[in-house]
C-alpha positions as CSV (number, residue, x, y, z in Angstrom):
1,M,-22.1,-16.3,-40.2
2,K,-21.7,-19.7,-41.7
3,I,-22.6,-23.3,-41.1
4,I,-19.5,-25.4,-40.2
5,R,-21.1,-28.8,-39.6
6,M,-24.4,-30.4,-40.8
7,N,-25.3,-33.9,-39.7
8,K,-28.5,-35.2,-41.2
9,V,-30.5,-37.8,-39.1
10,S,-33.4,-40.0,-40.1
11,G,-36.5,-40.8,-38.1
12,G,-38.4,-38.4,-35.9
13,K,-39.1,-34.7,-36.3
14,T,-35.4,-33.7,-36.0
15,L,-33.9,-33.6,-39.5
16,A,-30.4,-32.5,-38.8
17,F,-28.0,-31.1,-36.2
18,F,-25.6,-28.3,-37.1
19,D,-23.0,-25.9,-35.7
20,M,-22.6,-22.3,-36.8
21,E,-19.7,-19.8,-36.6
22,T,-20.4,-16.1,-36.2
23,D,-18.6,-13.4,-38.2
24,D,-16.5,-12.8,-35.0
25,G,-15.3,-16.5,-35.0
26,I,-17.5,-17.7,-32.1
27,I,-18.7,-21.3,-32.7
28,I,-22.1,-22.3,-31.3
29,K,-22.8,-26.1,-31.4
30,G,-26.1,-28.0,-31.1
31,F,-28.6,-26.3,-33.3
32,R,-31.3,-28.5,-34.9
33,I,-33.4,-28.4,-38.0
34,V,-36.9,-29.6,-37.1
35,D,-39.8,-30.6,-39.4
36,G,-42.8,-28.9,-37.8
37,N,-46.5,-28.6,-38.7
38,K,-45.8,-25.4,-40.7
39,G,-42.5,-26.6,-42.3
40,K,-38.9,-26.6,-41.4
41,F,-37.5,-24.4,-38.7
42,I,-34.4,-24.2,-36.5
43,A,-34.3,-24.9,-32.8
44,S,-31.6,-23.4,-30.5
45,P,-29.4,-25.6,-28.3
46,D,-31.2,-26.4,-25.0
47,E,-30.8,-28.3,-21.8
48,K,-33.1,-30.0,-19.4
49,G,-33.8,-28.1,-16.1
50,K,-34.4,-29.5,-12.7
51,D,-38.1,-29.2,-13.3
52,G,-37.9,-31.5,-16.3
53,K,-38.6,-28.8,-18.9
54,Y,-36.1,-27.8,-21.6
55,Y,-34.6,-24.3,-21.8
56,E,-32.7,-22.7,-24.6
57,T,-29.1,-22.1,-23.8
58,V,-28.5,-19.8,-26.8
59,I,-31.0,-17.0,-27.5
60,L,-30.5,-15.2,-30.9
61,P,-32.1,-11.9,-31.9
62,K,-35.1,-12.4,-34.2
63,E,-33.3,-11.0,-37.3
64,M,-30.2,-13.1,-36.8
65,K,-32.3,-16.3,-36.2
66,G,-34.2,-15.6,-39.4
67,K,-30.9,-15.3,-41.4
68,L,-29.5,-18.5,-39.7
69,E,-32.7,-20.4,-40.5
70,K,-32.6,-19.5,-44.2
71,L,-28.9,-20.4,-44.3
72,A,-29.2,-23.7,-42.5
73,I,-32.3,-24.9,-44.4
74,A,-30.5,-24.1,-47.7
75,E,-27.4,-26.0,-46.6
76,Y,-29.6,-28.9,-45.5
77,E,-31.4,-29.1,-48.8
78,K,-28.2,-29.2,-50.9
């Protein structure tokens, strides 16, 4: 997998938006790097439901999310 777009933003807890491409060529847009209480982490794309809550639209396996998080934070800090 690889990061194909990284847009840094200023202000707020969201540090950047990024898109990723899987090894199979699938592109997933809308991930975020967030500055949380315990450091930086990635948030999956989400959408607002009819009840006003936000729900993830992409759910990654724990191992894959960990790899993507390391890759995205390293790309962000370049």
